[in-house]
C-alpha positions as CSV (number, residue, x, y, z in Angstrom):
1,M,29.0,31.2,25.8
2,P,28.1,30.4,22.2
3,I,24.6,29.2,21.3
4,P,24.3,25.4,21.6
5,D,24.1,23.4,18.4
6,H,21.2,21.2,17.6
7,P,22.2,17.6,18.3
8,L,21.8,16.6,14.6
9,R,23.4,19.7,13.1
10,Y,26.7,18.2,12.1
11,A,25.0,14.9,11.0
12,T,22.7,16.7,8.6
13,V,25.5,18.8,7.1
14,N,27.9,15.8,6.8
15,E,25.2,13.9,5.0
16,L,25.5,16.4,2.1
17,H,29.1,15.4,1.6
18,A,28.8,11.7,2.5
19,R,28.8,10.3,-1.0
20,P,31.3,12.2,-3.2
21,F,31.6,11.4,-6.9
22,P,34.7,9.3,-7.9
23,A,37.5,10.8,-9.8
24,L,38.4,8.6,-12.9
25,D,41.3,8.8,-15.2
26,V,41.0,8.0,-18.9
27,P,41.1,5.2,-19.8
28,S,39.5,3.2,-16.9
29,T,37.0,0.5,-16.1
30,A,34.1,0.6,-13.7
31,V,32.4,-2.5,-12.2
32,Y,29.1,-1.8,-10.4
33,V,26.9,-4.2,-8.5
34,A,23.6,-3.5,-6.6
35,I,22.4,-6.2,-4.2
36,K,18.9,-6.3,-2.7
37,E,17.0,-8.6,-0.4
38,P,14.0,-10.1,-2.4
39,V,11.5,-9.4,0.4
40,Q,11.2,-6.7,3.0
41,A,14.5,-5.2,1.9
42,Q,13.8,-1.9,3.8
43,N,13.7,-3.9,7.1
44,R,16.8,-6.0,6.4
45,D,19.6,-6.7,8.8
46,R,22.1,-4.0,7.9
47,T,24.8,-5.5,10.0
48,A,24.9,-8.4,7.5
49,D,25.6,-5.9,4.7
50,L,28.4,-4.4,6.6
51,A,29.8,-7.8,7.5
52,H,29.8,-8.7,3.8
53,L,31.8,-5.5,3.0
54,L,34.3,-6.3,5.7
55,A,34.8,-9.8,4.3
56,L,35.9,-8.2,1.0
57,L,38.1,-5.6,2.7
58,D,39.8,-8.3,4.8
59,R,40.8,-10.2,1.6
60,H,42.9,-7.2,0.6
61,G,44.0,-6.0,4.0
62,S,42.1,-2.8,3.5
63,P,41.0,-0.5,6.3
64,H,37.5,-0.9,7.8
65,P,34.7,1.7,7.9
66,Q,33.4,3.1,11.1
67,P,30.8,0.9,12.9
68,G,27.3,1.6,11.6
69,A,28.6,3.4,8.5
70,T,26.3,3.7,5.5
71,H,29.1,4.5,3.0
72,F,32.8,3.8,2.5
73,Q,35.6,4.5,0.0
74,G,38.9,2.7,0.1
75,P,41.3,0.5,-1.9
76,V,40.8,-3.2,-2.7
77,G,43.9,-4.3,-4.5
78,R,44.6,-2.1,-7.5
79,A,41.0,-0.9,-7.6
80,A,39.2,1.9,-5.7
81,L,36.1,0.6,-4.0
82,K,33.0,2.6,-3.2
83,W,30.3,1.1,-1.0
84,E,26.9,2.6,-0.2
85,S,24.0,1.4,1.8
86,H,20.6,2.6,0.6
87,T,17.0,2.1,1.9
88,E,16.4,-1.1,0.0
89,F,19.8,-2.1,-1.5
90,V,23.5,-1.8,-1.2
91,T,25.9,-0.9,-4.1
92,Y,29.5,-1.8,-4.8
93,S,31.5,0.2,-7.3
94,A,35.1,-0.8,-8.2
95,F,37.2,1.5,-10.4
96,T,40.5,0.5,-12.1
97,R,42.8,2.3,-14.4
98,G,43.0,1.1,-18.0
99,V,40.8,-1.1,-20.1
100,S,41.0,-4.6,-21.4
101,A,42.0,-5.4,-25.0
102,R,38.7,-7.2,-25.4
103,P,35.8,-4.7,-24.9
104,F,33.7,-5.6,-21.8
105,D,35.7,-8.6,-21.0
106,P,33.9,-10.5,-18.1
107,A,37.3,-10.9,-16.4
108,E,37.1,-7.2,-15.6
109,A,34.3,-8.0,-13.1
110,E,36.6,-10.4,-11.1
111,V,37.6,-7.4,-9.0
112,L,34.5,-8.4,-7.1
113,P,35.1,-12.2,-6.6
114,E,32.3,-14.6,-7.5
115,D,32.5,-16.7,-4.3
116,W,32.2,-13.4,-2.3
117,L,29.2,-12.3,-4.4
118,E,27.5,-15.7,-3.8
119,A,27.7,-15.1,-0.1
120,A,26.0,-11.7,-0.3
121,P,23.0,-11.2,2.0
122,G,20.6,-10.7,-0.9
123,K,20.3,-11.1,-4.6
124,R,21.9,-9.3,-7.5
125,L,19.6,-6.5,-8.7
126,T,21.9,-5.3,-11.4
127,S,25.5,-5.4,-12.4
128,V,27.2,-3.0,-14.8
129,L,30.4,-2.8,-16.8
130,I,31.4,0.6,-17.9
131,R,34.3,1.2,-20.4
132,V,35.8,4.6,-20.2
133,E,38.2,5.6,-23.0
134,A,39.3,8.6,-25.0
135,M,37.0,9.8,-27.7
136,P,38.1,8.7,-31.2
137,A,39.2,11.3,-33.7
138,G,36.3,10.6,-36.0
139,E,32.6,10.3,-35.0
140,T,32.1,7.6,-37.6
141,E,34.7,5.3,-36.0
142,M,33.1,5.8,-32.6
143,L,29.6,4.9,-34.0
144,A,31.1,1.8,-35.7
145,R,32.5,0.6,-32.4
146,L,29.1,1.1,-30.7
147,D,27.3,-0.8,-33.4
148,E,29.8,-3.7,-32.9
149,W,29.5,-3.6,-29.1
150,F,25.7,-3.1,-28.6
151,V,22.4,-4.3,-30.1
152,P,21.6,-1.6,-32.7
153,E,17.8,-1.6,-32.1
154,S,18.2,-0.9,-28.4
155,L,21.3,1.4,-28.6
156,A,20.9,4.8,-26.9
157,V,23.8,7.2,-27.5
158,S,24.2,10.9,-27.0
159,R,26.7,13.7,-26.3
160,V,26.4,14.8,-22.7
161,V,27.4,17.5,-20.2
162,D,28.0,20.2,-22.8
163,G,30.1,17.8,-25.1
164,A,32.3,16.5,-22.3
165,A,31.7,12.9,-23.3
166,V,29.6,10.6,-25.4
167,V,27.7,7.8,-23.5
168,A,26.1,4.8,-25.0
169,G,24.3,1.6,-23.9
170,D,21.6,-0.8,-24.9
171,F,20.2,-1.8,-21.4
172,R,20.6,-5.5,-22.3
173,I,22.1,-8.2,-20.1
174,D,25.1,-9.7,-21.8
175,P,26.0,-13.5,-21.6
176,A,28.1,-12.8,-18.4
177,G,25.1,-11.1,-16.7
178,H,26.2,-7.5,-17.0
179,I,24.6,-4.3,-18.4
180,R,27.2,-2.5,-20.6
181,F,27.9,1.2,-21.0
182,A,30.6,3.0,-23.0
183,V,31.9,6.4,-22.2
184,F,34.0,8.3,-24.7
185,V,35.7,11.3,-23.0
186,A,36.5,14.4,-24.9
187,P,40.0,15.9,-24.5
188,G,40.3,18.3,-21.6
189,T,37.5,16.7,-19.5
190,G,38.6,16.5,-15.8
191,P,38.6,13.2,-13.8
192,R,35.8,14.4,-11.5
193,R,33.5,15.2,-14.3
194,V,34.2,11.8,-15.8
195,G,33.4,10.3,-12.4
196,R,30.1,12.2,-12.2
197,I,29.1,10.9,-15.6
198,V,29.9,7.3,-14.7
199,Q,28.1,7.6,-11.4
200,R,25.0,8.9,-13.1
201,L,25.0,6.0,-15.5
202,C,25.1,3.6,-12.6
203,E,22.3,5.4,-10.8
204,I,20.1,5.5,-14.0
205,E,20.4,1.7,-14.3
206,T,20.0,1.0,-10.6
207,Y,16.9,3.2,-10.1
208,R,15.5,2.0,-13.4
209,A,15.8,-1.6,-12.1
210,M,14.3,-0.7,-8.7
211,S,11.3,1.1,-10.3
212,M,10.6,-1.8,-12.7
213,L,10.0,-3.9,-9.6
214,G,6.9,-1.9,-9.2
215,L,5.8,-3.0,-12.7
216,M,6.1,-6.7,-11.6
217,R,4.0,-6.0,-8.4
218,S,1.5,-4.0,-10.4
219,R,0.8,-7.0,-12.6
220,E,0.3,-9.1,-9.5
221,L,-2.1,-6.5,-8.2
222,S,-4.0,-6.3,-11.5
223,A,-4.6,-10.0,-11.4
224,R,-6.1,-9.8,-7.9
225,L,-8.1,-6.7,-8.8
226,N,-9.5,-8.5,-11.9
227,A,-10.8,-11.2,-9.6
228,L,-12.4,-8.6,-7.2
229,D,-13.9,-6.2,-9.7
230,P,-16.7,-8.5,-11.0
231,K,-17.8,-9.3,-7.4
232,L,-17.8,-5.6,-6.5
233,S,-19.6,-4.7,-9.7
234,A,-22.3,-7.4,-9.1
235,L,-22.8,-6.1,-5.5
236,V,-23.1,-2.5,-6.6
237,S,-25.5,-3.3,-9.5
238,G,-27.6,-5.4,-7.2
239,L,-28.3,-2.6,-4.7
240,D,-31.7,-1.9,-6.4
241,D,-32.6,-5.6,-7.0
242,A,-34.6,-7.8,-4.7
243,G,-31.6,-10.1,-4.4
244,P,-30.0,-11.2,-1.1
245,S,-30.7,-9.4,2.1
246,P,-29.0,-6.1,2.6
247,E,-27.3,-7.5,5.7
248,R,-25.8,-10.4,3.6
249,A,-24.8,-8.0,0.8
250,L,-23.2,-5.6,3.3
251,H,-21.2,-8.5,4.8
252,D,-19.9,-9.5,1.4
253,L,-19.1,-5.9,0.5
254,L,-17.2,-5.4,3.8
255,T,-15.2,-8.6,2.9
256,I,-14.2,-7.1,-0.4
257,S,-13.4,-3.8,1.2
258,A,-11.2,-5.5,3.8
259,E,-9.3,-7.3,1.0
260,L,-8.8,-4.0,-0.9
261,E,-7.5,-2.3,2.2
262,S,-5.1,-5.3,2.7
263,L,-3.9,-4.9,-0.9
264,A,-3.4,-1.1,-0.3
265,V,-1.2,-1.9,2.7
266,Q,0.8,-4.5,0.9
267,F,1.5,-2.4,-2.2
268,S,1.6,1.1,-0.9
269,F,5.4,1.1,-0.1
270,R,6.3,-0.4,-3.4
271,F,4.2,2.1,-5.4
272,G,5.6,5.0,-3.4
273,A,9.1,3.8,-3.9
274,T,8.5,3.3,-7.6
275,A,7.4,6.9,-8.0
276,A,10.5,8.1,-6.1
277,Y,12.8,6.0,-8.2
278,E,11.2,7.1,-11.5
279,A,11.7,10.7,-10.5
280,I,15.4,10.0,-9.8
281,V,15.8,8.3,-13.2
282,N,14.3,11.2,-15.1
283,Q,16.3,13.7,-13.0
284,R,19.6,11.8,-13.7
285,I,18.9,11.8,-17.4
286,E,18.0,15.4,-17.4
287,V,21.2,16.5,-15.8
288,L,23.2,14.7,-18.5
289,R,22.0,17.5,-20.9
290,E,21.9,15.1,-23.9
291,V,22.6,16.1,-27.5
292,R,21.6,13.8,-30.3
293,I,24.3,12.2,-32.5
294,Q,23.5,11.5,-36.2
295,G,19.8,10.8,-35.6
296,R,20.5,8.1,-32.9
297,Q,18.0,7.8,-30.1
298,T,19.1,9.4,-26.8
299,F,18.7,8.0,-23.3
300,G,15.7,10.2,-22.8
301,E,14.0,8.9,-25.9
302,F,14.8,5.3,-25.0
303,M,13.2,5.8,-21.6
304,M,10.2,7.6,-23.1
305,R,9.5,4.7,-25.5
306,R,10.3,1.7,-23.3
307,Y,10.4,2.8,-19.6
308,D,7.6,5.4,-19.4
309,P,4.8,2.9,-20.4
310,A,5.9,0.6,-17.6
311,M,5.6,3.5,-15.1
312,R,2.2,4.4,-16.5
313,T,1.1,0.9,-15.9
314,V,2.2,1.1,-12.3
315,K,0.3,4.4,-11.8
316,S,-2.7,2.9,-13.5
317,A,-2.8,-0.1,-11.1
318,E,-2.4,2.2,-8.1
319,S,-5.2,4.5,-9.4
320,R,-7.4,1.5,-10.0
321,L,-6.9,0.1,-6.5
322,R,-7.7,3.5,-5.0
323,A,-10.8,3.9,-7.2
324,M,-12.1,0.4,-6.3
325,A,-11.6,1.1,-2.6
326,E,-13.5,4.3,-2.9
327,R,-16.3,2.6,-4.9
328,A,-16.5,-0.1,-2.3
329,E,-16.7,2.5,0.5
330,R,-19.5,4.4,-1.3
331,A,-21.4,1.1,-1.9
332,A,-21.0,0.2,1.8
333,E,-22.5,3.6,2.8
334,L,-25.5,3.0,0.5
335,L,-26.0,-0.4,1.9
336,R,-25.8,0.8,5.4
337,T,-28.3,3.5,4.6
338,R,-30.6,0.9,3.1
339,V,-30.2,-1.4,6.1
340,D,-31.0,1.6,8.4
341,V,-34.1,2.5,6.4
342,E,-35.4,-1.1,6.5
343,R,-34.7,-1.4,10.2
344,S,-36.6,1.9,10.7
345,A,-39.5,0.5,8.8
346,Q,-39.3,-2.7,10.9
347,N,-39.3,-0.7,14.1
348,Q,-42.3,1.3,12.8
349,R,-44.2,-1.9,12.1
350,L,-43.2,-3.2,15.5
351,L,-44.5,0.0,17.2
352,E,-47.8,-0.3,15.3
353,S,-48.1,-3.9,16.3
354,M,-47.5,-2.9,19.9
355,D,-50.1,-0.2,19.7
356,R,-52.6,-2.8,18.4
357,R,-51.7,-5.1,21.2
358,A,-52.1,-2.3,23.7
359,D,-55.6,-1.5,22.3
360,L,-56.6,-5.2,22.5
361,A,-55.2,-5.4,26.0
362,L,-57.3,-2.3,27.0
363,R,-60.4,-3.8,25.5
364,L,-59.7,-7.1,27.3
365,Q,-59.1,-5.1,30.5
366,H,-62.6,-3.5,30.1
367,T,-64.1,-6.9,29.5
368,V,-62.4,-8.4,32.5
369,E,-63.5,-5.4,34.6
370,G,-67.2,-6.1,33.6
371,L,-66.8,-9.8,34.5
372,S,-65.1,-8.8,37.7
373,V,-68.2,-6.7,38.7
374,V,-70.4,-9.7,38.0
375,A,-68.2,-12.1,39.9
376,I,-67.6,-9.8,42.9
377,S,-71.3,-8.9,43.0
378,Y,-72.3,-12.5,43.0
379,Y,-70.3,-13.3,46.1
380,A,-71.2,-10.0,47.7
381,V,-75.0,-10.7,47.2
382,S,-74.5,-14.1,48.7
383,L,-72.8,-12.7,51.8
384,A,-75.3,-9.9,52.2
385,A,-78.1,-12.5,51.9
386,Y,-76.6,-14.6,54.6
387,L,-76.2,-11.5,56.8
388,A,-79.8,-10.3,56.3
389,A,-81.4,-13.7,56.5
390,P,-82.4,-13.4,60.2
391,L,-84.0,-10.0,59.6
392,A,-85.8,-11.3,56.6
393,K,-87.1,-14.2,58.5
394,A,-88.5,-12.0,61.3
395,A,-90.1,-9.8,58.7
396,E,-91.5,-12.9,57.0
397,I,-89.7,-12.2,53.7
398,S,-88.6,-15.1,51.6
399,K,-84.9,-15.7,50.9
400,E,-85.5,-15.4,47.2
401,A,-87.1,-12.0,47.6
402,L,-84.3,-10.8,49.9
403,T,-81.7,-11.9,47.4
404,A,-83.4,-10.2,44.5
405,A,-83.7,-7.0,46.6
406,L,-80.0,-7.0,47.3
407,V,-78.7,-7.6,43.7
408,L,-79.1,-4.0,42.3
409,P,-77.7,-2.1,45.3
410,V,-74.7,-4.5,45.7
411,V,-73.9,-4.5,41.9
412,G,-74.1,-0.7,42.0
413,L,-71.8,-0.4,45.0
414,V,-69.3,-2.9,43.4
415,W,-69.3,-1.0,40.1
416,L,-68.6,2.3,41.9
417,M,-65.8,0.7,44.0
418,I,-64.0,-0.7,40.9
419,R,-64.4,2.5,39.0
420,R,-62.9,4.5,41.8
421,I,-60.0,2.1,42.0
422,R,-59.4,2.4,38.3
423,T,-59.5,6.2,38.4
424,R,-56.9,6.3,41.2
425,L,-54.6,4.0,39.2
426,H,-54.8,6.1,36.1
């Protein structure tokens, strides 16, 4: 019998081949749309995404994917459709042969109908139009087209993948709502290599847009940290002052700490995702292996100047949140120590007060014992006088003399009795 397979062996291997690159002829047009739920996209109802895909396929009588699928490739009319479901978003890529006479004609995007897009379970994160055509004979002619199609100050252009193509784009949204990219393919470049280049451009734009969501959240976080920072600084600087009681200060500090922890929980996923998306953007640009063309800025330089500062802002906000949480934790420890020290001093004063009270009680006890001897002796002398009265009368001794004679012996006996009782008790 062969050794049994792990239950996930085939699933893990098949995942490596689940999303193959498209194979594109030259010329061709690519329409790409990424859709994302605005809130809690990672916990969205994925069946709604699949139902939206099926609605598009049913319009063209195309075959359906398997239930629970996370990716699909198939025809929709004269276009080849590629659908992928990711952690936070879904993407639709439609590839058609040929290009329009008008560069980046909005009609090219109609392969994904507007009414169908409006019914999407989410909002448009980005949409891209990519024009793929053969490289002109002269580099000057190609650059002239790019200057006509794109905003010159934002244009990024470079020769990629060992000269297989020239890619260009300005990362601006045109009046129709699309990001534009142009790909000029060198003679002899295979369809699969063209597909990989187009796919990487789509990924660069998608993950750039996803990571920039972290910048928006970091600005929101910075505003809240700006409100908390003065409160925390005032509490920390007031640790040595005779201000509010340590218990009150500790309560206020714990309130700030709780809010900081709540912010960390709210923003931790977005900051972690932003770091992952940033790494993907940089990796996708790196694998393009860019070569500069006539002093024009490359994609890498464009990102370094305009994208990297945004990512540094996100990292700065994350570091600031972590630093404030640590500072609040240290201040809370100091306040707890101060409270413990003051409570120890209060307990010491309480013990000293109890000692003084015990000493006073002992003195009072001795005083009461003396009074007890007198009181008991008084009654004992009276009783003894009554008992000895007949004898005194027979001996012709007066009552006063008898009483006086009994005082000292009775007092002595009472004192000895009380002393013995006290000795036994102690």
